[in-house]
N, C-alpha and C positions, 0 to 999 in steps of 0.2 A: 942137380935141382935146381925149378924156375923157384924168380924172388918170387915171396906170398905177398900182397897187399891184404887190406882188408875193408869188407865192405860189409855194406847192410841188408840182410831180408828179412821181409816184416819184421823190424825194428832190433833183430841182433845181429849183433857182427858176427861176422861167421871171414876167418880168413881162406884169399883162394890163388892159386898162383896164378902167373902173369902168364895170358894165353885163355883166362876162366874166359867163360859162357855166363852167360845170365843162368841157365839151367842147373850148371855146372855150380852158384852156390845160392839154388834151391838147395842140389843135392844137396849139398857139407852147413847147410842151418837141417835140414829134412828128408832123407829120400825118400819117404812116402806121401809128404808133399809134392816131390817131384815128379813121381808116377804117376800121380793124378794130375799132371798139369799136361805132362808125356801122352794120356790118357785122352786127354782132351774136358778131361772134370775142369776143369778150367782155364786161368789164362796170366799171363803178366803184366805189371805195370812201373812205370816208370813212380821216380818221388813226386812225380806233379799228377800221374793217376794214366798217365799215357799209354797205349801200350807201347809192346816192348817186345820182336820177337824174341823166341826163347835163343835161339843163337845169335844173339848181338852182345857183342864186344863187351866184360865189366871193366871198371878200372877202380884207383882206391879211391873208396869215399862216395859209391855208387850206388841210391838207395830201389831196389829192387822188396815190389808188394803182389805178392804170390795171390788170386784172387779162386776162390774154388768158388764153383754159381752152385745157386741150391738147384739152378734149373735143370732135367735133365738135357743131354744133351752137349752142353758146358759151351764152348762160344756161338753167339748169332752171328750172323751177315751184317747184322749194323750194329755189332761190333768191332769186325771188322774191315767193315767200311768206312769206321772212323780215321780223320786223316792223323 
């Protein structure tokens, strides 16, 4: 079994295995939230609010924010263009 560590999703601590990706951490916190992110209804940011691709690796203590868009269509071109 891979070693586990703790990271945070929307202020909740979750345990994930070494090699976990951001979406894996969201799924460990809330499967329906992860499904909405996968469906394009929202996006992920890091603890500073910068865009975070779902496939990004996570490490101990990382902070992930799952943001669901109130607008239909989820992410916008303007969001994707952010540095």
